[in-house]
LUMRO-445698 format. One record per atom (N, C-alpha, C): x, y, z; residue in three letters. Coordinates in steps of 0.1 Angstrom, whole numbers, padded with zeros to 4 digits, always signed. Layout:
<pts>
XYZALA ...
</pts>
This chain:
<pts>
+0020+0237-0026MET +0028+0228-0018MET +0041+0234-0013MET +0045+0232-0001THR +0057+0237+0004THR +0065+0225+0010THR +0078+0226+0010ARG +0086+0216+0016ARG +0095+0222+0027ARG +0097+0214+0037SER +0107+0219+0048SER +0121+0215+0043SER +0131+0220+0050GLY +0145+0217+0046GLY +0149+0203+0049GLY +0142+0196+0058SER +0146+0182+0061SER +0134+0174+0065SER +0135+0161+0063VAL +0124+0152+0066VAL +0130+0141+0074VAL +0124+0137+0085GLU +0129+0127+0094GLU +0120+0115+0093GLU +0126+0103+0091LEU +0118+0090+0090LEU +0123+0081+0101LEU +0114+0076+0109THR +0117+0067+0120THR +0109+0055+0120THR +0116+0043+0119ALA +0109+0030+0120ALA +0104+0028+0134ALA +0091+0024+0135VAL +0086+0021+0149VAL +0088+0007+0153VAL +0097+0005+0162PRO +0101-0009+0166PRO +0091-0015+0176PRO +0092-0029+0177GLY +0085-0036+0187GLY +0071-0039+0185GLY +0066-0037+0172LEU +0052-0040+0170LEU +0050-0056+0170LEU +0041-0061+0177PRO +0039-0075+0178PRO +0034-0081+0164PRO +0035-0094+0163MET +0030-0100+0151MET +0015-0099+0150MET +0010-0092+0140VAL -0004-0089+0138VAL -0012-0102+0134VAL -0023-0104+0141GLN -0032-0115+0138GLN -0045-0110+0133GLN -0053-0119+0126PRO -0066-0115+0122PRO -0075-0111+0134PRO -0082-0100+0132GLY -0091-0094+0142GLY -0084-0085+0152GLY -0071-0084+0152ASP -0064-0075+0161ASP -0069-0060+0159ASP -0068-0052+0169ASP -0071-0038+0169ASP -0058-0031+0164ASP -0057-0029+0151LEU -0044-0024+0147LEU -0041-0009+0152LEU -0052-0001+0152ALA -0050+0012+0157ALA -0044+0012+0172ALA -0049+0003+0180GLU -0045+0002+0194GLU -0030-0003+0194GLU -0027-0013+0185LEU -0013-0018+0185LEU -0003-0007+0181LEU -0007+0001+0171LEU +0001+0012+0166LEU +0003+0023+0177LEU -0008+0027+0183GLY -0007+0037+0193GLY +0001+0033+0205GLY +0000+0020+0209ALA +0008+0015+0220ALA +0023+0014+0217ALA +0026+0010+0204ALA +0040+0010+0200ALA +0046+0024+0199ALA +0038+0034+0195LEU +0044+0047+0195LEU +0046+0052+0209LEU +0037+0049+0218GLU +0039+0054+0232GLU +0050+0046+0239GLU +0051+0033+0236ARG +0062+0025+0242ARG +0076+0030+0238ARG +0077+0035+0226ASN +0090+0040+0221ASN +0091+0055+0222ASN +0082+0061+0230ARG +0082+0076+0232ARG +0083+0084+0219ARG +0076+0079+0209LEU +0074+0086+0197LEU +0061+0094+0197LEU +0061+0105+0203VAL +0049+0113+0204VAL +0046+0120+0191VAL +0035+0116+0185PRO +0032+0123+0172PRO +0030+0138+0173PRO +0034+0145+0162HIS +0031+0159+0161HIS +0021+0161+0150HIS +0014+0173+0150ALA +0005+0176+0140ALA +0013+0176+0126ALA +0007+0170+0116GLY +0013+0169+0103GLY +0022+0157+0101GLY +0025+0149+0111ASP +0032+0137+0110ASP +0024+0127+0101ASP +0032+0119+0094VAL +0026+0109+0085VAL +0030+0095+0090VAL +0021+0086+0092LEU +0024+0073+0096LEU +0022+0064+0084LEU +0033+0057+0079VAL +0032+0048+0068VAL +0031+0034+0073VAL +0021+0027+0070VAL +0018+0014+0075VAL +0018+0004+0063VAL +0025-0007+0065ALA +0026-0017+0054ALA +0013-0024+0052ALA +0009-0026+0040GLN -0003-0033+0037GLN -0005-0046+0044GLN +0006-0054+0045LYS +0005-0067+0051LYS -0002-0067+0065LYS +0002-0058+0073ILE -0004-0058+0087ILE -0018-0053+0087ILE -0021-0044+0077VAL -0035-0040+0076VAL -0044-0052+0071VAL -0039-0059+0061SER -0047-0070+0056SER -0048-0081+0067SER -0037-0083+0074LYS -0038-0094+0085LYS -0048-0090+0095LYS -0048-0078+0100ALA -0057-0073+0110ALA -0072-0074+0105ALA -0074-0071+0092GLU -0087-0072+0086GLU -0091-0086+0082GLU -0083-0096+0084GLY -0086-0109+0081GLY -0087-0113+0067GLY -0079-0106+0059ARG -0079-0108+0044ARG -0070-0120+0041ARG -0072-0131+0046ILE -0064-0143+0045ILE -0072-0154+0040ILE -0066-0162+0030VAL -0073-0173+0024VAL -0065-0186+0027VAL -0072-0196+0032ASP -0066-0210+0033ASP -0066-0216+0019ASP -0054-0217+0013VAL -0053-0222-0001VAL -0059-0235-0003VAL -0059-0244+0008ALA -0064-0258+0006ALA -0079-0258+0004ALA -0086-0247+0008THR -0101-0246+0007THR -0105-0241-0007THR -0096-0237-0015VAL -0099-0231-0028VAL -0101-0242-0039VAL -0112-0241-0046ARG -0115-0249-0058ARG -0113-0242-0071ARG -0103-0245-0078PRO -0100-0237-0090PRO -0110-0239-0101PRO -0113-0229-0108SER -0122-0229-0120SER -0114-0235-0132SER -0121-0239-0142ASP -0115-0244-0154ASP -0105-0234-0160ASP -0108-0221-0159GLU -0099-0210-0164GLU -0086-0210-0156GLU -0088-0212-0143ALA -0076-0212-0134ALA -0067-0224-0136ALA -0073-0236-0139VAL -0066-0248-0142VAL -0058-0246-0155VAL -0065-0241-0165LYS -0058-0239-0178LYS -0047-0229-0177LYS -0049-0217-0171LEU -0039-0207-0170LEU -0027-0212-0161LEU -0031-0219-0150GLY -0020-0225-0141GLY -0011-0234-0148GLY -0017-0243-0157ALA -0008-0252-0165ALA +0001-0244-0174ALA -0004-0234-0180GLU +0003-0226-0190GLU +0015-0219-0183GLU +0014-0214-0171ILE +0024-0206-0165ILE +0031-0213-0154ILE +0028-0226-0151GLY +0034-0233-0141GLY +0032-0229-0127GLY +0019-0225-0124LYS +0015-0220-0111LYS +0004-0228-0105LYS +0004-0230-0092ASP -0007-0237-0085ASP -0021-0231-0090ASP -0029-0239-0095PRO -0042-0234-0100PRO -0051-0228-0089PRO -0049-0233-0077ARG -0056-0227-0065ARG -0052-0212-0063ARG -0039-0210-0064LEU -0034-0196-0063LEU -0039-0188-0075LEU -0039-0194-0087VAL -0044-0187-0098VAL -0058-0183-0096VAL -0066-0192-0091GLU -0080-0189-0088GLU -0082-0177-0079GLU -0073-0176-0068ILE -0074-0165-0059ILE -0070-0152-0066ILE -0060-0153-0075VAL -0056-0141-0083VAL -0068-0136-0091VAL -0074-0146-0099LEU -0085-0142-0108LEU -0097-0137-0100LEU -0099-0142-0088SER -0111-0137-0080SER -0109-0123-0075SER -0096-0118-0075GLU -0093-0105-0070GLU -0092-0095-0082GLU -0094-0100-0094SER -0091-0092-0106SER -0103-0089-0115SER -0101-0079-0123ARG -0111-0076-0134ARG -0107-0083-0147ARG -0094-0084-0149ARG -0090-0090-0162ARG -0075-0093-0161ARG -0071-0103-0169VAL -0056-0106-0170VAL -0051-0098-0181VAL -0040-0091-0178VAL -0033-0082-0188VAL -0022-0089-0195VAL -0014-0097-0188ARG -0003-0105-0194ARG +0000-0116-0185ARG +0005-0127-0190ALA +0009-0138-0182ALA +0022-0145-0188ALA +0031-0149-0180ARG +0043-0156-0184ARG +0046-0166-0173ARG +0055-0175-0175PRO +0058-0185-0164PRO +0059-0179-0150PRO +0051-0184-0141ASN +0051-0180-0127ASN +0047-0166-0124ASN +0041-0159-0134LEU +0037-0145-0132LEU +0024-0142-0140LEU +0015-0135-0133ILE +0003-0130-0139ILE +0002-0115-0136ILE +0001-0107-0147ILE -0002-0092-0145ILE -0017-0090-0147ILE -0023-0084-0137VAL -0038-0083-0138VAL -0042-0068-0135VAL -0054-0065-0139GLU -0060-0053-0134GLU -0069-0057-0121GLU -0064-0053-0110HIS -0071-0056-0097HIS -0085-0050-0097HIS -0093-0055-0089LYS -0107-0049-0087LYS -0106-0035-0082LYS -0096-0031-0075LEU -0094-0017-0071LEU -0089-0008-0081LEU -0085-0014-0093GLY -0080-0005-0104GLY -0065-0006-0106GLY -0057-0012-0097TYR -0043-0013-0099TYR -0040-0023-0110TYR -0030-0020-0118VAL -0024-0030-0127VAL -0011-0035-0120VAL -0011-0048-0117MET -0001-0053-0108MET +0001-0068-0109MET +0012-0073-0104ALA +0015-0087-0104ALA +0007-0094-0094ALA +0001-0105-0099ASN -0006-0115-0090ASN -0017-0109-0082ASN -0023-0098-0086ALA -0034-0091-0079ALA -0030-0088-0064ALA -0017-0087-0061GLY -0013-0084-0048GLY -0014-0095-0038GLY -0017-0107-0044VAL -0018-0119-0035VAL -0004-0123-0030VAL -0002-0124-0017ASP +0011-0125-0012ASP +0012-0138-0003ASP +0023-0145-0003GLN +0025-0156+0005GLN +0037-0155+0014GLN +0044-0144+0013SER +0056-0142+0021SER +0052-0136+0035SER +0058-0141+0045ASN +0056-0136+0059ASN +0042-0137+0064ASN +0035-0148+0059VAL +0021-0150+0063VAL +0019-0164+0068VAL +0029-0173+0067ALA +0028-0187+0071ALA +0031-0189+0086ALA +0022-0192+0094PRO +0025-0195+0108PRO +0031-0209+0110PRO +0032-0213+0123GLN +0038-0225+0126GLN +0029-0237+0125GLN +0016-0235+0121ASP +0007-0247+0120ASP +0008-0254+0107ASP +0016-0248+0098GLY +0018-0255+0085GLY +0007-0252+0075GLY -0003-0245+0078VAL -0014-0242+0068VAL -0009-0232+0058VAL -0012-0236+0045HIS -0008-0228+0034HIS -0018-0216+0032HIS -0014-0204+0035ARG -0023-0192+0034ARG -0018-0182+0024ARG -0027-0174+0019ALA -0024-0163+0010ALA -0030-0151+0015ALA -0024-0140+0014LEU -0028-0127+0019LEU -0033-0118+0008LEU -0045-0112+0009LEU -0051-0104-0001LEU -0050-0089+0003LEU -0051-0080-0006LEU -0051-0066-0003LEU -0064-0062+0005LEU -0064-0052+0012PRO -0076-0047+0019PRO -0087-0045+0009PRO -0099-0046+0014LEU -0111-0043+0005LEU -0111-0029+0001LEU -0108-0020+0010ASP -0108-0005+0007ASP -0096+0001+0014ASP -0085+0002+0008PRO -0073+0007+0015PRO -0074+0022+0020PRO -0082+0030+0012ASP -0084+0044+0016ASP -0092+0044+0029ASP -0102+0036+0030ALA -0110+0035+0042ALA -0102+0029+0054ALA -0093+0020+0051SER -0084+0015+0062SER -0075+0026+0067SER -0070+0034+0058ALA -0061+0045+0062ALA -0069+0055+0070ALA -0081+0058+0066GLU -0089+0068+0073GLU -0093+0063+0087GLU -0096+0050+0088ALA -0100+0045+0101ALA -0088+0046+0111ALA -0076+0043+0106LEU -0064+0044+0115LEU -0061+0059+0118LEU -0063+0068+0108ARG -0060+0082+0110ARG -0069+0087+0121ARG -0082+0084+0120ALA -0092+0089+0129ALA -0089+0085+0144ALA -0086+0072+0145ARG -0083+0067+0158ARG -0071+0072+0164ARG -0060+0073+0157LEU -0047+0077+0162LEU -0047+0093+0164LEU -0054+0100+0155SER -0055+0115+0158SER -0062+0117+0171SER -0073+0110+0173ALA -0080+0112+0186ALA -0072+0108+0198ALA -0065+0097+0196ARG -0057+0092+0208ARG -0046+0102+0212ARG -0039+0108+0202PHE -0028+0117+0205PHE -0032+0132+0205PHE -0044+0135+0201GLY -0049+0149+0201GLY -0043+0158+0190GLY -0038+0152+0180VAL -0032+0160+0169VAL -0036+0154+0155VAL -0036+0162+0145ALA -0040+0158+0132ALA -0029+0151+0125ALA -0031+0138+0123LEU -0021+0129+0117LEU -0026+0125+0103LEU -0017+0121+0094ALA -0020+0115+0082ALA -0015+0100+0082ALA -0022+0092+0074VAL -0018+0078+0073VAL -0018+0073+0059VAL -0007+0066+0056ILE -0006+0060+0042ILE -0005+0045+0044ILE -0013+0037+0037VAL -0011+0023+0036VAL -0003+0020+0024VAL +0009+0014+0026SER +0019+0012+0015SER +0020-0003+0011SER +0024-0005-0002ASP +0027-0018-0007ASP +0039-0017-0016ASP +0044-0028-0020SER +0055-0028-0030SER +0050-0032-0043SER +0053-0024-0053PHE +0049-0026-0067PHE +0061-0027-0076PHE +0060-0035-0086GLY +0069-0035-0097GLY +0064-0024-0107GLY +0073-0020-0116ARG +0069-0009-0126ARG +0072-0014-0140ARG +0063-0010-0149ALA +0066-0013-0163ALA +0079-0006-0167ALA +0087-0013-0175TRP +0099-0007-0181TRP +0111-0005-0171TRP +0109-0008-0158ARG +0120-0007-0149ARG +0120-0019-0140ARG +0132-0023-0136ARG +0134-0034-0127ARG +0132-0030-0113ARG +0128-0040-0105GLY +0128-0037-0090GLY +0114-0032-0086GLY +0111-0034-0073THR +0099-0029-0067THR +0102-0017-0059THR +0092-0009-0057VAL +0093+0003-0049VAL +0080+0004-0040VAL +0081+0011-0029GLY +0069+0014-0021GLY +0060+0024-0028GLY +0047+0020-0028VAL +0037+0029-0033VAL +0026+0030-0023VAL +0017+0040-0024ALA +0006+0042-0015ALA -0007+0036-0022ALA -0013+0026-0015ILE -0026+0021-0020ILE -0037+0026-0011ILE -0034+0033+0000GLY -0044+0039+0008GLY -0038+0052+0014GLY -0046+0062+0015ALA -0041+0075+0021ALA -0053+0083+0028ALA -0050+0089+0039ALA -0060+0098+0045ALA -0052+0109+0053ALA -0058+0121+0052GLY -0052+0132+0059GLY -0042+0140+0052GLY -0039+0137+0039LEU -0030+0144+0031LEU -0034+0142+0016LEU -0027+0150+0007PRO -0030+0149-0007PRO -0022+0138-0013PRO -0029+0127-0018ALA -0022+0116-0024ALA -0015+0121-0037ALA -0022+0131-0044VAL -0017+0137-0056VAL -0017+0152-0054VAL -0007+0159-0059ILE -0007+0174-0059ILE -0006+0178-0073ILE -0016+0186-0078ASP -0017+0190-0092ASP -0010+0204-0093ASP +0001+0205-0100LEU +0009+0217-0101LEU +0006+0224-0115LEU -0003+0219-0122ARG -0007+0225-0135ARG -0012+0239-0133ARG -0007+0248-0141GLY -0011+0262-0140GLY -0002+0270-0132GLY +0007+0264-0124LYS +0016+0271-0116LYS +0029+0274-0123LYS +0036+0284-0120PRO +0049+0288-0127PRO +0060+0279-0123PRO +0070+0277-0132ASP +0082+0270-0128ASP +0092+0280-0124ASP +0105+0276-0123LEU +0115+0285-0118LEU +0117+0298-0126LEU +0114+0296-0139PHE +0116+0308-0148PHE +0103+0314-0153PHE +0092+0311-0146GLY +0079+0317-0148GLY +0071+0310-0159GLY +0076+0300-0165ARG +0068+0292-0175ARG +0057+0285-0168ARG +0045+0285-0174THR +0034+0278-0167THR +0035+0263-0169THR +0034+0256-0158LEU +0034+0241-0159LEU +0021+0236-0165LEU +0022+0226-0174GLU +0011+0221-0181GLU +0007+0207-0178GLU +0017+0199-0173VAL +0014+0185-0171VAL +0019+0179-0158VAL +0024+0188-0149SER +0031+0183-0137SER +0020+0180-0126SER +0019+0167-0123ILE +0011+0162-0112ILE +0020+0153-0104ILE +0021+0156-0091ILE +0031+0149-0082ILE +0023+0138-0075ILE +0029+0125-0076GLY +0023+0114-0068GLY +0029+0115-0054GLY +0023+0124-0046TYR +0029+0128-0033TYR +0029+0116-0023TYR +0018+0109-0022ALA +0018+0098-0013ALA +0027+0087-0017ALA +0029+0085-0030ASP +0038+0075-0035ASP +0053+0079-0031ASP +0056+0092-0032GLU +0069+0096-0028GLU +0072+0093-0014GLU +0062+0095-0005ILE +0064+0093+0009ILE +0065+0078+0012ILE +0056+0070+0005ALA +0057+0055+0007ALA +0070+0050+0002ALA +0076+0055-0009ALA +0089+0050-0014ALA +0100+0053-0004ALA +0099+0065+0002ALA +0109+0069+0012ALA +0108+0060+0024ALA +0096+0057+0029ALA +0094+0049+0041ALA +0099+0034+0038ALA +0097+0030+0025SER +0101+0016+0022SER +0116+0014+0024SER +0124+0024+0024LEU +0138+0022+0026LEU +0141+0017+0040LEU +0132+0020+0050LEU +0133+0015+0063LEU +0125+0003+0065LEU +0113+0002+0059GLN +0105-0010+0061GLN +0111-0022+0056GLN +0118-0021+0044GLY +0123-0033+0038GLY +0112-0042+0032GLY +0116-0053+0026GLN +0107-0062+0019GLN +0110-0076+0022GLN +0118-0079+0032ALA +0121-0093+0035ALA +0118-0096+0050ALA +0129-0098+0058ASP +0127-0101+0072ASP +0130-0090+0082ASP +0129-0077+0077GLU +0132-0066+0085GLU +0123-0064+0097GLU +0110-0068+0096ALA +0100-0066+0106ALA +0099-0052+0111ALA +0098-0043+0101ARG +0096-0028+0104ARG +0085-0023+0096ARG +0072-0027+0098PRO +0061-0024+0089PRO +0056-0010+0091PRO +0061-0002+0101VAL +0055+0011+0104VAL +0066+0021+0104VAL +0064+0032+0097VAL +0074+0043+0097VAL +0067+0056+0100VAL +0073+0064+0109LEU +0068+0077+0112LEU +0076+0088+0104LEU +0069+0096+0097VAL +0075+0106+0088VAL +0072+0120+0093VAL +0082+0128+0096ARG +0081+0141+0102ARG +0088+0151+0094ARG +0082+0163+0092GLY +0089+0174+0086GLY +0083+0178+0072GLY +0072+0171+0068LEU +0066+0174+0055LEU +0056+0185+0057LEU +0054+0194+0047ARG +0044+0204+0047ARG +0037+0204+0034ARG +0024+0206+0034TRP +0017+0207+0022TRP +0005+0216+0024TRP +0000+0222+0013SER -0011+0231+0013SER -0023+0226+0004SER -0020+0216-0004ALA -0031+0211-0013ALA -0041+0203-0004ALA -0054+0202-0010PRO -0064+0195-0002PRO -0062+0180-0002PRO -0068+0174+0009ASP -0066+0160+0010ASP -0072+0153-0002ASP -0066+0142-0006ALA -0071+0134-0017ALA -0067+0119-0014ALA -0076+0110-0017PRO -0073+0096-0014PRO -0063+0090-0024PRO -0058+0078-0020ALA -0048+0071-0029ALA -0055+0066-0042ALA -0068+0064-0042SER -0074+0060-0054SER -0073+0071-0065SER -0070+0083-0061ASP -0067+0094-0072ASP -0054+0091-0079ASP -0046+0083-0074LEU -0033+0080-0080LEU -0035+0071-0093LEU -0046+0064-0093ILE -0048+0055-0104ILE -0052+0062-0117ILE -0045+0060-0128ARG -0047+0067-0140ARG -0060+0063-0146ARG -0069+0072-0150PRO -0082+0068-0156PRO -0080+0061-0169PRO -0088+0052-0173PRO -0086+0045-0186PRO -0085+0054-0198PRO -0093+0065-0198GLN -0092+0074-0209GLN -0079+0081-0211GLN -0071+0081-0200GLU -0058+0087-0201GLU -0046+0077-0203GLU -0050+0064-0204ASP -0040+0053-0205ASP -0037+0051-0219ASP -0025+0054-0223LEU -0021+0053-0237LEU -0018+0038-0241LEU -0017+0029-0231PHE -0013+0016-0234PHE -0024+0005-0232PHE -0035+0010-0228ARG -0046+0001-0226ARG -0053-0003-0239ARG 
</pts>
């Protein structure tokens, strides 16, 4: 892996409110052109999970959900709407921990996260319907689809990251992480390479896509900023492409499972 001396991050303004069924690649390409942000080879486009999920129709009308007995029981224990609990459980492999108003689960995609990524912020339209937004079914495939379309449109090889905000065990606050990646190495394995003094690295694996997603999150924000897309320029890498699913620690390496 090599790094340039500087990296430029630019929020892409003017993206319209994404609706289910929208052609997200077309919206992103038009927004880049409208703002005269001509992509270069090696640029990385970081796209917030919310607009990917919206375009893919990953939205549930909470009023239509019938909670299971398990969801009713757990909802009563933690003070959470059992319909929302049912949505969380339906997206999960198992419940890891629960406390008032919070469920930590192992998502079907392998993430250990709060509320299975089920989100209610910035998804309620003016019709008053109570909706919840789910993660994409396959974030790596979503990233690859966007990468292919946008690379063809602009005639250069781009990379795409689908980012989300995650909390972290033992640390407060959320940070941007990559849940989908295409066209770049999500992880870079430095084991076997020398450090500054020639000592062989034995455990160093870089969460490269997570680093990029966290940097982009500084511009995207997590409230009403309305900047879900960030163009990152100036990165260089030599490692082979790897999907964001490679960032998930295998169970046999998990000391806390």
